[in-house]
C-alpha positions in Angstrom: 44.0 -3.6 21.3 45.3 -2.3 24.6 44.1 -4.2 27.6 42.8 -1.2 29.1 40.6 -0.8 25.8 39.3 -4.3 26.2 38.2 -4.1 30.0 36.3 -0.8 29.0 34.3 -2.2 26.3 33.9 -5.6 27.6 31.0 -4.5 30.3 29.0 -3.0 27.7 29.4 -5.8 25.0 28.3 -8.4 28.0 25.1 -6.2 28.6 24.3 -6.3 24.9 24.9 -9.8 24.4 21.6 -11.3 25.3 19.8 -8.7 23.3 22.0 -9.7 20.2 21.5 -13.5 21.0 17.6 -12.8 20.9 17.9 -10.3 17.9 20.0 -13.1 16.0 17.1 -15.5 17.0 13.9 -13.9 16.0 15.5 -12.3 13.1 18.6 -13.6 11.5 17.8 -17.2 11.6 14.1 -16.9 10.3 15.9 -14.9 7.5 18.4 -17.6 6.8 15.8 -20.4 7.1 13.2 -18.7 4.9 15.9 -18.2 2.1 16.5 -22.2 2.4 13.1 -23.0 2.2 12.9 -21.1 -1.1 14.9 -23.8 -2.6 12.7 -26.7 -1.2 9.2 -28.0 -1.8 7.8 -27.8 1.8 4.2 -27.8 2.3 1.4 -28.7 4.8 -1.0 -29.5 2.3 1.4 -32.3 0.2 2.6 -34.2 3.2 6.2 -32.1 2.9 5.7 -30.5 6.5 8.1 -32.7 8.6 10.1 -33.6 5.9 10.8 -32.0 2.5 13.1 -32.3 -0.5 15.4 -30.1 -2.0 13.9 -28.6 -5.5 16.6 -26.1 -6.6 15.1 -23.4 -8.7 12.1 -25.0 -9.2 10.0 -22.5 -7.2 11.6 -19.6 -9.3 10.9 -21.2 -12.4 7.4 -21.5 -11.4 7.5 -17.3 -10.3 8.9 -16.6 -13.8 6.2 -19.0 -15.7 3.2 -16.8 -13.7 4.9 -13.9 -14.4 5.0 -14.5 -18.0 1.4 -15.9 -18.5 -0.9 -12.4 -17.1 -3.7 -15.3 -16.5 -2.0 -17.1 -13.9 -2.1 -16.0 -9.9 1.0 -14.1 -9.9 1.0 -12.5 -13.3 -2.6 -11.3 -12.6 -1.6 -10.1 -9.3 1.4 -7.9 -10.4 -1.0 -6.4 -13.2 -3.4 -5.8 -10.5 -0.7 -4.2 -8.0 0.3 -1.7 -10.9 -3.0 -0.9 -11.9 -3.8 -0.2 -8.4 -1.1 1.6 -7.5 -1.4 4.3 -10.3 -4.8 4.7 -10.2 -5.1 5.2 -6.4 -2.3 7.3 -6.0 -3.5 9.7 -8.5 -6.6 9.8 -6.5 -5.1 10.4 -3.2 -3.0 13.2 -5.0 -6.0 14.9 -6.4 -8.4 14.3 -3.3 -5.5 15.4 -1.0 -4.3 18.5 -2.8 -8.0 19.7 -3.4 -8.9 19.5 0.4 -5.6 21.0 1.2 -6.4 24.1 -1.0 -10.1 24.3 0.4 -8.6 24.2 3.9 -5.9 26.9 3.0 -8.8 29.0 1.9 -9.2 32.3 3.8 -13.0 32.3 2.4 -13.8 28.8 4.2 -16.0 29.4 7.5 -15.2 26.9 10.1 -11.7 26.1 9.1 -11.0 24.3 12.2 -13.8 22.2 12.2 -13.2 21.0 8.6 -9.5 20.3 9.6 -10.6 18.1 12.1 -13.1 16.3 9.9 -10.8 15.8 7.2 -8.3 14.2 9.2 -10.7 11.7 10.6 -9.4 8.7 8.8 -6.2 9.0 10.1 -7.5 9.3 13.7 -9.4 5.8 13.6 -7.6 2.9 13.6 -7.6 1.1 10.0 -8.8 -2.1 10.8 -11.9 -0.4 12.3 -12.2 1.8 9.2 -12.0 -0.6 6.7 -14.8 -2.7 8.5 -16.9 -0.3 8.9 -17.0 0.1 5.0 -17.1 -3.8 4.8 -20.5 -3.4 6.4 -21.6 0.0 4.3 -20.8 -2.3 1.1 -23.1 -5.5 1.8 -25.1 -6.5 -0.9 -27.7 -7.4 1.3 -27.8 -4.8 4.1 -25.4 -2.1 3.3 -26.3 1.3 3.6 -25.2 2.2 0.4 -27.5 -0.3 -1.1 -30.3 0.9 1.2 -30.0 4.4 -0.4 -30.3 2.9 -3.8 -33.1 0.9 -2.9 -35.0 4.0 -1.3 -34.5 5.9 -4.8 -36.0 3.1 -6.7 -32.4 1.6 -8.1 -30.9 -1.6 -8.4 -28.4 -2.6 -5.9 -24.7 -2.9 -6.7 -22.5 -5.4 -6.0 -19.8 -3.7 -4.5 -17.7 -6.6 -3.0 -18.3 -9.2 -5.9 -20.5 -11.0 -3.7 -22.4 -11.7 -6.8 -19.3 -12.0 -8.9 -19.2 -8.7 -10.2 -15.8 -7.4 -11.5 -16.0 -4.0 -11.6 -17.6 -2.6 -8.8 -15.2 -4.4 -6.0 -12.3 -2.4 -7.6 -14.5 0.5 -7.1 -15.1 -0.2 -3.2 -11.1 -0.9 -2.6 -9.9 2.1 -4.4 -12.5 4.4 -2.5 -11.7 3.0 0.4 -7.9 3.2 0.4 -8.3 6.8 -0.9 -10.5 7.3 2.0 -8.0 6.0 4.6 -4.7 7.4 2.8 -5.4 10.8 1.2 -4.8 12.8 4.8 -1.1 12.2 4.3 -1.2 14.1 1.0 -3.8 16.9 2.3 -1.2 17.2 5.9 1.8 17.6 3.5 0.3 20.2 0.8 -1.7 22.2 3.6 1.7 22.8 5.8 3.6 23.8 2.2 0.8 26.3 1.7 0.6 27.7 5.1 4.5 28.5 4.7 4.0 30.1 1.4 5.4 33.8 1.9 2.3 36.6 1.6 4.8 38.8 0.1 5.1 36.3 -2.9 1.4 36.5 -3.5 1.2 40.0 -3.3 4.0 40.5 -5.5 2.4 38.3 -8.1 -1.1 40.5 -7.9 0.8 43.9 -8.6 2.2 42.4 -11.7 -1.0 41.6 -12.7 -0.8 37.8 -12.4 -4.2 35.6 -12.6 -5.5 33.1 -10.7 -3.4 30.3 -13.0 -0.4 32.1 -13.4 -0.1 32.7 -9.8 -0.7 29.0 -9.2 1.7 27.8 -11.9 4.7 30.0 -11.2 4.4 30.9 -7.7 2.3 28.2 -5.7 3.2 25.3 -7.4 6.9 25.7 -7.3 6.6 26.2 -3.6 4.5 23.0 -2.9 6.4 20.7 -5.5 9.2 19.7 -3.5 7.3 18.5 -0.4 4.6 17.0 -2.3 6.8 14.9 -4.6 8.2 13.4 -1.1 4.8 12.7 -0.1 3.8 11.4 -3.3 6.8 8.8 -3.2 6.3 7.6 -0.1 2.4 7.0 -0.9 3.2 5.0 -3.9 5.6 2.7 -1.9 3.0 2.0 0.8 0.2 1.7 -1.8 2.0 -0.9 -3.8 2.5 -2.7 -0.7 -1.6 -2.5 0.3 -2.7 -5.4 2.1 -5.5 -4.9 4.7 -8.1 -2.9 2.5 -8.3 -5.3 -0.2 -8.2 -8.7 2.0 -10.8 -7.4 4.9 -13.1 -6.0 1.9 -12.6 -8.8 -0.8 -10.1 -11.2 0.2 -8.8 -10.6 -3.5 -12.1 -11.8 -4.9 -14.4 -12.2 -6.8 -13.2 -15.9 -7.3 -14.1 -17.0 -11.2 -13.4 -20.2 -12.5 -12.2 -20.0 -16.1 -12.4 -23.1 -18.1 -10.4 -22.0 -20.9 -7.3 -21.9 -18.5 -8.9 -24.6 -16.0 -7.6 -22.4 -12.7 -9.5 -20.2 -10.6 -8.6 -16.3 -11.0 -8.8 -13.9 -8.1 -10.2 -10.6 -9.5 -9.1 -8.0 -7.3 -5.6 -10.2 -6.0 -2.9 -7.8 -5.0 0.8 -9.2 -4.7 0.5 -9.1 -1.0 -2.9 -11.0 -0.9 -1.3 -13.4 -3.3 1.6 -13.9 -1.0 -0.5 -14.3 1.9 -2.8 -17.1 0.5 0.2 -18.6 -0.9 1.6 -19.1 2.3 -1.1 -19.3 5.1 -4.2 -20.8 3.2 -2.7 -23.1 0.4 0.2 -23.7 3.1 2.9 -23.7 0.1 5.8 -22.5 2.1 8.5 -23.4 -0.4 6.8 -21.4 -3.2 5.9 -18.7 -0.5 9.5 -18.3 0.5 10.5 -17.8 -3.1 7.7 -15.5 -3.9 8.9 -13.2 -0.8 12.5 -13.1 -2.3 10.9 -12.1 -5.6 8.8 -9.6 -3.7 12.1 -8.1 -1.9 14.1 -7.9 -4.9 11.1 -5.8 -6.6 10.4 -3.6 -3.7 13.9 -2.9 -2.2 15.7 -1.5 -5.0 12.8 0.3 -6.1 12.5 1.9 -2.4 16.5 2.5 -2.3 16.1 4.4 -5.8 13.1 6.5 -4.5 15.0 7.4 -1.5 17.9 8.7 -3.3 15.4 10.7 -5.5 13.6 12.3 -2.2 17.4 13.2 -1.1 17.9 15.1 -4.3 14.1 16.6 -4.1 14.9 17.8 -0.2 18.3 19.6 -1.1 
């Protein structure tokens, strides 16, 4: 490189150097050290915090063992995450598309008002929204159970505080749908509002009914943006943490004598990993779990982005 070029770029490089050093310290070093931890037995609960031993692939062997045993923590969390993602994304799409069609209807009165109402879950910070639902779901004093009692009905164990295993799933699914449907609704509504009126008029002239108009005119128009929104929603739902952690903490906790362990009924992958590291202090296994999760999520995200590019074109 000519001397003039070196002088030309030396000043910008010197200005960038402090930022690059800080970036390496806060990003690169933790990444490398976390990878190293995955091969150790570092733990705060086993006296392995100051000094630890190299255990090779032992942590990854535990991961494979738990994956092959659905009753254990990681296997159950993975099945729960897949179930939660499939059900919740389907509900988000159903609710979001339904509201979008309603807001796009010429017969709807006070359309601007309803648009503002339906966008509220996006406007309120997630933590505040989830905690509001948490108090609504409370078994003893929650508003939902107060309504049921006033109607002469039995209270429902929405959060598994009485070890119910069904209603906690209903609660976390309903809450997450409420928080997330505005994205699907907004994307679909934007697509509907860009649908050329000429196409709808032409369909009427050709004698197409409501279903035929939807199938051959409306659906092809909204399908590309709706597909993109659904893929992005699937990725974020698969990585959901806040709703489950704040509402149920992954519980209720039930001890199963047959396998001699405690299971967390609503545990997802993210809550399982958080509990492993920050509650149980198992940093070695937690680091190995993080690598497993990255190997699971990153390729899926890359594949999804490629599909999105094809849909966009």
